[in-house]
N, C-alpha and C positions, 0 to 999 in steps of 0.2 A: 629250537624254534621259539625262543622266549617272546620275541615281539609279536608273532602271529597269535600266540596264546592270549595276549592282552587284547588284541583287536577283535578276535573272534568270540571272546567271552561276552563283549558288548554286542556283538552281532547277533548272538542268540536272543538277547532282549529285544532287539529291533525286529527280529523275525516273529517273535510272539506278538508284538504290536501290529505288524503287518497282517498277520493271519486273523486278526480280530475284525477285519473289514467285512462288510456284508457279503455273504457267500450265496451264490446261486445254488439251485438244486443240482447236485452232481450225480450223474447216473452212469452206471456201467453199461456201455453200449457194445454192440457189434462194431466191427470196423466201419466207420461212416464213409459214405460215398457221395451223397448228394445232400444239399442243405435242407433243413427242416425248420419251418417257421417257429420262431420263439426259442431257438436253441443255437448255441455255438458248440461245435463238436469237431473231433479230429483225432489224429494219432501223434504220438511222440516217440521218436526213434533216435538211436545213437548213430555214429558215423558208419557203423557196419550194418545198419538197418534193423538192429534188434530193438524190441520195445523197451521203453523206460517206464517203470512203475513209480508212482508217487510224485511225478513232476507237477509243480504248481502252475496252474494256468490262470491268468488274470484277464478279465474282459474290461477294457478301459474305454471311457467316453472320450471321443475326439475333442469335445469342447471343454473338457476338464470338469464336467459335472461329477460330484462325488457320490456316485452310486455304482462303483466298480464291483465286479463279482469275481469270486475265486472258486476254483474247483481243482481236482487232481486226476491224473491219469491212473487207470486201473492196471491189473496184472498184465494185460495185453497191450499196454501203452495207449489205450483209447480213453477219451474223455467226452462227456456230454454235459453241458451246463445250461440249465434253464435260465433264460434271460428275463428274470423277474426278481425283484427284491421283496415282494410281498407288500410293497407300499405304493402300488400303482404302476402304470406302464413306464418303460424306460424311454428316455427322450434323446433324440439325435441319433448319431451314428457311433459305431464302436470298432475297436481293433483289439487284437489278441497279443498278449505277451506271455512268456513262459520262462521258468527257471527250474533247475534241478539241483538238489543238495546232494553232494557226494562226500564221502570220507576219504581223505588222501593223507597219508603219513600220520594217521590218527587225528587229523584235524578236519573240521567241516569246511567245504568249499561251496560257494554259490555260483553256479554257472548259467549263463544266459542261453536261451534257446533261439534258434533262427526260425522265423515263420515263413514258410515257403510261398504263401500268397498273402501279402501284407495289406491288401486293400481294405478300406473301411466297409462296414455293412450295417444295415438297419436291423433292429431286433425283430421286426415283423417278418423279414425275409429269412433270417438266420444265416448261418455260414458253416462251411467245412474249412477248418484251418489246421493244417498239418505242421508240426514243428520237429526240428531235429537239433541234436547237440553238435556244436562246433567249438573247438578250442583254438582254431586259427582261421584266418580269412577275414574279409571285410564285413563289418556290420552294415546291413542295408535295410533294416526294418524302419518303419515310419518313426522319425524323431530319434533314431538310435544310430549315430554315426560312430566311426572309429573302427576298432579291430576286436575280434574275439581273442586273438593272441595277446600275451602280456607285453608290456613296455619295459625296455631296458634303459636305465639312466646310467651313464658312465661319467663319473667325476674325475677329471684329469689333474693329477698332482705331480706329473712329471716335469722335468726341467726343460725338455726340448720337444717332446711330442706334441703334435697339433692334430686336431680333427681335420680331415677324416683319416689321418695316418694310423690311428689306433684301431686295431682289429681285435674283437673279442670272440672267443670260441666257447661254445656251451655244449658239453657232451652230456646227454641224458643219463641219469643214474636211476635205473629201474624204469617202470612204466610211467607214462604221463598221467595227468589228473583224471582222464577219462578211461584209463586202463590200456590205452594203445601204446605201441612201441614207438618211441621217439627217434628222431634223427639228429645228428650233430648240426648245430646252428652256428654259422659264422656271420657276425654282425660288424658293420662299419658305422658307428654312430655318426649322425649328422648333427653336430653341435649338441652334444649330450645324449640324444635319444636315438633308439632303434626300436622298431615296432613289430608287432604281430609274431612274437615267438610263442609257440605252443606252451601252455602253462604246465609246469612240472618242476622236478628237481634236477639240477645240473651241476656238473663240475666245470668251473670257470677258469679259463686262462686268457692272457692278453699279450699282444706284442705290438711293437712299433714297426709298421710295415716299411716306412721310408728308410729306417736304419737297420731293419732286419734283426731286431733284438727283442728278447722276451721282456715283459714288464711284470712287476709284482702286482697282485690283486688282493682285495678283501671285499667281503660282503658287508655293505654299510649297516644292514640290520643286525648282524652278529658282532661286528667290530672285534674280531679275534686277531687283528694284526695282519700286516701284509705278508703274503706268501706267494710261492710260485704258482699255486692254484688255490681255489677256494670253492666251497660248496654253497649253493644258493637255491632257495625255493621261492617262487613268486608269492608275493603278499598282496592282499587287497589294498587298493590305493586309499580307501576310506573304510571305516567300519561298516560292514554289511554290504560292501560294493561287490558287483560282479565283474569289475575290471581290476587287473593285477599288474604289479610292477616288481622289478628287481633292480636294486640300486647297487652299483659296483664302483669302488674306488680303485684307480690304478696309479702306480708310481714307478720310478726307476728301481731296478733290482740292485 
């Protein structure tokens, strides 16, 4: 995984810069149930409903005012952030975003969290905003479109195959990035791309459906030559990004 090493080394530097933003007072609460004036609070859970410790919660201004606040979830997955920078009252309305850092295959991955109620709120009223980890499905948070799953790009170097005749099969190798058990994914790229594949490590094979023949594949990031199958792990599309891609080249056997 040489390419991901280079990307994620720089990502660590970006994370240090991001964490230097003004932080609200982060308090370890009981599980919150109703809003409290002057605070944003909630719970962070994984897909199985288990609490996530250490998730980074960011309170953002809807108007782009740079007084965003950062806090973290406690051992029980709860967070409570005081909506004050110490420099006067907050202005306008706010929304919540969250990320969790996990180690997968000995590398750090930054995963976006889904906010169950993504409506804006005023600091005076406060809000309860619960978040959960998703590694597939559609992103539907305010200003956050696309998919939680990774994007596959398939570059066609065959002499006869045409999209969408190319079919790519991805068999999970070990658990996915969130520790869950993955399922085999079969993708038919629509002019290069296929979307929303749960992020993880996969064994990749491909075939020409129209001609019913196997194709040779290689992982673009590793460039170990074309083979009947290849290994691939999703990579961040940009340094420090929470969106992932896997680039595959196919050709005739």
